[in-house]
C-alpha positions in Angstrom: 21.3 -2.4 1.9 19.6 -2.0 -1.8 23.2 -2.0 -3.1 24.1 -5.1 -1.2 20.9 -6.7 -2.2 21.3 -6.1 -5.8 24.9 -7.2 -5.5 23.9 -10.7 -3.9 21.2 -11.2 -6.5 23.2 -10.5 -10.0 25.7 -13.0 -8.1 23.5 -15.6 -8.0 22.4 -14.6 -11.4 25.8 -14.6 -12.8 26.4 -18.2 -11.7 23.3 -19.6 -13.1 21.5 -20.2 -9.7 18.7 -17.7 -10.3 16.7 -18.0 -7.1 13.1 -17.5 -9.0 13.8 -20.5 -11.0 15.1 -22.5 -8.4 12.0 -21.5 -6.3 9.4 -22.5 -9.1 11.3 -26.1 -9.2 10.9 -26.1 -5.6 7.3 -25.2 -5.3 6.3 -27.9 -7.6 7.4 -30.0 -4.8 5.1 -28.6 -1.8 2.2 -30.5 -0.7 0.2 -27.0 -0.7 0.3 -23.9 -3.4 2.0 -20.9 -2.0 0.5 -17.4 -3.2 2.9 -14.7 -4.0 1.2 -11.0 -3.3 3.3 -8.1 -4.4 2.8 -4.7 -2.7 3.1 -1.3 -4.5 1.7 2.3 -3.9 2.8 4.4 -6.8 4.1 3.7 -10.3 5.7 7.2 -11.7 8.9 8.9 -12.3 9.7 10.8 -9.0 10.6 14.2 -10.7 6.9 14.4 -11.9 5.0 14.1 -8.8 5.4 17.7 -7.5 5.7 17.9 -4.0 4.5 14.5 -3.1 6.8 12.4 -1.2 8.8 10.4 -3.8 9.4 7.3 -1.3 6.0 6.1 -2.2 7.0 5.7 -5.8 7.7 1.8 -6.0 8.3 1.6 -9.6 8.9 4.0 -12.6 6.9 2.8 -15.4 9.7 1.5 -16.9 10.5 -0.6 -13.8 7.0 -1.5 -13.3 6.7 -2.8 -16.9 9.8 -5.1 -17.0 8.7 -6.6 -13.7 5.4 -7.3 -14.6 7.0 -9.4 -17.7 8.8 -11.5 -15.3 5.4 -12.1 -13.2 3.5 -12.8 -16.6 6.6 -15.1 -17.5 6.8 -17.3 -14.5 3.3 -16.9 -12.3 -0.2 -18.0 -13.0 -2.1 -14.3 -12.1 -5.3 -14.6 -9.6 -7.9 -12.7 -8.6 -9.5 -12.0 -4.9 -12.3 -14.1 -5.7 -10.1 -16.9 -6.6 -8.2 -16.7 -3.6 -11.4 -16.6 -1.3 -12.6 -19.3 -3.3 -9.2 -21.3 -2.6 -9.6 -20.4 1.2 -13.2 -22.1 1.3 -11.8 -25.5 -0.4 -11.1 -24.4 -3.9 -7.6 -24.7 -5.5 -5.4 -22.0 -6.9 -3.0 -22.5 -10.1 0.7 -23.6 -9.6 2.7 -20.6 -8.7 -0.2 -18.0 -8.2 0.6 -14.6 -7.9 -1.6 -11.3 -7.2 -0.4 -7.6 -7.9 -1.5 -5.2 -5.5 -1.8 -1.7 -4.7 -2.3 0.4 -1.4 -4.1 4.1 -1.1 -5.3 5.0 -4.3 -2.8 7.1 -6.2 -4.0 8.4 -9.6 -1.1 7.2 -11.3 -2.0 3.8 -10.5 -4.7 4.2 -13.5 -2.5 6.3 -15.4 0.4 4.2 -15.5 0.1 0.8 -13.8 -3.1 -0.3 -15.5 -2.2 0.1 -19.3 1.1 -2.0 -18.4 -1.0 -4.8 -16.8 -3.4 -5.0 -19.7 -0.5 -5.1 -21.9 1.0 -8.5 -19.9 -2.3 -10.0 -19.4 -2.5 -9.3 -15.8 -4.8 -7.7 -13.6 -4.4 -6.1 -9.9 -6.2 -5.2 -6.7 -6.3 -1.7 -5.8 -7.1 -0.8 -2.1 -8.5 2.5 -1.6 -9.0 4.8 1.4 -12.8 5.8 0.0 -12.9 9.2 1.9 -9.8 10.9 -0.4 -11.7 9.6 -3.5 -15.1 11.0 -2.3 -14.0 14.5 -0.6 -11.1 14.9 -2.9 -8.6 15.4 -0.4 -5.1 14.9 -0.4 -3.7 12.3 1.7 -2.9 13.5 5.4 0.8 12.1 5.1 1.6 14.4 2.0 -0.2 17.2 3.6 2.2 16.8 6.3 5.3 16.9 4.0 4.4 19.7 1.9 3.4 21.8 5.0 6.8 21.2 7.3 8.9 21.7 3.9 7.2 24.7 2.9 7.9 26.4 6.8 10.0 29.6 6.7 10.3 29.1 10.7 13.4 27.6 12.3 11.6 25.3 14.9 8.2 23.7 14.7 6.2 23.8 17.7 3.1 21.4 18.5 1.0 21.6 21.6 -1.6 18.6 20.8 -1.4 15.7 21.2 1.3 16.7 23.4 3.9 19.8 23.4 6.6 18.7 21.2 9.1 21.0 19.2 11.4 19.9 16.0 14.0 22.2 14.4 14.0 22.6 11.0 16.7 25.0 10.3 17.9 23.1 6.9 16.6 20.5 4.5 17.9 17.6 6.5 16.1 18.6 9.8 13.1 19.2 7.7 13.0 15.4 6.3 13.4 14.5 10.1 10.7 16.4 10.9 8.4 15.2 8.5 9.3 11.8 9.6 8.3 12.3 12.8 5.4 14.4 12.5 4.1 11.4 10.5 5.0 9.0 13.3 2.9 10.5 15.9 0.2 10.0 13.5 0.3 6.6 13.4 1.1 6.1 16.7 -1.2 8.2 18.7 -4.3 6.7 20.5 -7.7 8.0 19.6 -6.2 11.8 17.7 -8.4 13.9 16.6 -6.8 14.2 13.3 -8.0 17.4 11.8 -7.4 18.9 15.3 -4.0 18.0 15.0 -3.7 19.3 11.2 -4.8 22.4 12.4 -2.3 22.5 15.2 0.7 21.8 12.4 -0.5 24.9 10.1 -0.1 27.0 13.2 3.0 25.6 14.3 4.5 25.5 10.9 3.4 29.2 9.9 1.7 27.6 6.7 -1.9 28.0 5.4 -3.4 24.9 4.1 -7.0 26.1 2.2 -9.6 23.8 0.8 -8.8 24.9 -2.7 -5.2 24.0 -2.6 -6.4 20.5 -0.9 -8.9 19.8 -3.7 -6.5 20.8 -6.5 -3.7 18.6 -5.3 -6.0 15.8 -4.9 -7.5 16.1 -8.7 -4.1 15.8 -9.4 -2.9 13.0 -7.3 -5.7 10.8 -6.2 -7.9 8.3 -8.0 -11.5 9.5 -9.2 -14.2 7.2 -8.8 -14.6 7.3 -12.7 -11.2 6.1 -12.7 -12.4 3.3 -10.5 -14.9 2.5 -12.9 -12.7 2.3 -15.9 -10.2 0.2 -13.8 -12.9 -2.3 -13.1 -14.3 -2.3 -16.7 -10.4 -3.2 -17.8 -10.8 -6.3 -15.2 -9.0 -4.4 -12.0 -10.4 -5.3 -8.6 -10.6 -2.7 -6.0 -11.0 -3.3 -2.1 -10.9 -1.4 1.1 -8.2 0.4 2.7 -10.5 1.8 5.3 -11.8 5.4 5.0 -9.4 7.7 6.4 -6.0 5.4 6.4 -5.5 5.7 10.2 -3.6 3.1 11.9 -6.0 0.4 13.4 -4.4 0.1 16.5 -4.7 3.7 17.7 -8.5 3.7 17.2 -10.9 3.3 19.6 -13.7 0.7 19.3 -16.5 2.9 18.4 -14.4 4.3 15.5 -14.1 0.8 13.9 -17.6 0.8 12.4 -17.0 3.6 10.5 -13.6 3.3 9.1 -14.1 -0.5 8.5 -17.9 -1.1 7.6 -18.1 2.2 6.1 -15.4 2.0 3.4 -17.1 -1.4 2.8 -20.3 -0.1 2.1 -19.4 2.7 0.2 -17.0 0.8 -2.2 -19.8 -1.8 -2.7 -22.2 1.1 -3.6 -19.4 2.4 -6.3 -18.2 -0.8 -7.8 -21.6 -2.7 -7.7 -19.6 -5.8 -6.4 -18.8 -7.5 -3.0 -16.0 -6.3 -0.9 -14.6 -8.9 1.4 -11.0 -8.0 1.5 -8.9 -5.3 3.3 -5.1 -4.2 3.2 -4.6 -2.4 6.8 -2.9 0.8 6.6 0.9 0.8 7.5 0.5 -2.8 7.1 0.7 -3.7 10.6 0.0 -7.4 12.0 -3.0 -7.9 13.7 -2.3 -11.6 14.4 -2.2 -10.2 18.4 -4.8 -7.9 17.8 -8.1 -9.6 19.4 -10.7 -6.3 19.3 -9.3 -5.7 15.7 -9.4 -9.0 14.6 -13.4 -9.1 16.0 -14.4 -5.7 14.4 -12.8 -7.0 11.0 -15.2 -10.0 11.0 -18.1 -8.0 12.2 -17.6 -5.7 9.1 -17.6 -8.7 6.7 -14.2 -9.0 5.8 -12.6 -12.3 4.8 -9.1 -11.5 4.4 -6.5 -8.9 5.4 -3.3 -7.6 3.8 -0.5 -6.6 6.0 3.4 -5.3 4.9 4.9 -8.1 6.4 7.3 -9.7 3.6 6.7 -13.2 3.0 4.4 -15.9 0.9 1.0 -17.1 1.8 0.7 -20.4 2.2 -3.0 -21.7 0.8 -3.7 -24.5 3.4 -5.6 -24.4 7.0 -2.9 -23.1 9.1 -2.9 -19.5 7.2 -4.2 -16.7 8.9 -6.3 -15.4 6.6 -6.8 -11.8 8.3 -2.5 -11.6 8.0 -1.4 -12.3 5.2 1.7 -11.1 3.9 3.1 -9.6 0.8 6.3 -8.6 -0.8 6.7 -4.8 -0.9 8.6 -3.7 -3.8 10.9 -0.5 -3.9 12.2 1.6 -6.5 15.9 0.7 -7.9 15.6 -2.5 -7.3 17.5 -4.4 -10.4 15.7 -7.4 -12.4 17.8 -9.8 -10.4 16.7 -8.6 -7.0 13.1 -8.4 -8.1 13.4 -12.1 -9.3 15.0 -13.0 -5.9 12.6 -11.3 -3.8 9.6 -13.4 -5.5 11.6 -16.5 -4.5 13.3 -15.3 -1.1 11.1 -12.2 0.2 13.1 -11.1 2.6 15.2 -9.8 -0.4 12.6 -7.1 -0.7 12.9 -5.9 2.6 
């Protein structure tokens, strides 16, 4: 699929039909501005992240540098505050764009911020606050490391339901990682600490608090990093407390995940937090209980991972805004094409 997208975009480039150039021309005719929102998780080299998931590295530093040069050339960078103001009657510049990052990996600070500054750009970083405060590694990364370390032939779990996954080779282990992560993403009202203890038992692998802390210090942002990012002109907003899929949470958990994250961020950065990016990025368009909880917590905008452009008009659902996910390894032509035709990114 990646090869096909690269070939299609390269073909358009070769015959002079650069999708981005055409799109920039077309946008001048639209009666309302479109906002382009880019989505990243990590900027790093996969061979430099230890045992963490290379699939979350969306660009190497070299790729990100080239991509930001394209953004700086074709777009007018905007901030969250400007977008909020536009929602309430203000107007964004033509070809407005914003770069976003989810989760809170430390390479955002180490690699992405210097590149953004060099190109005169800013970004908004959506962080899951508990991991920064408690110095713990993200639960999906622990799942991956624990499963890959297991020397058993099968994982057996009894919670939240009995299940077993063969892990006799690397391919089976990779499949098991995805299935175990899917259990967390889909199980309603799961007790996550209990599940993780069940996973350690089922894999025959120990995971100490010290190892958790050490891995977090290597790979998760600190609050000092966040303050430095703010001083460099970057914005930091909410990605909940513990990165749980909102649709799997009971109503009584929303205040902690949504309101608690917002309050801690505001105290840490001494600035209002009005925006959230949803863990896993699922749409909340048809989720009235989640939308009510978001509004009650004080969020004015929410970002999904669904590819598309944001129409800055009265018809846009500001709790269900689209972004353009970027994948590592896409060509410059495909990146330009994705900015114009977001389906090329997915």
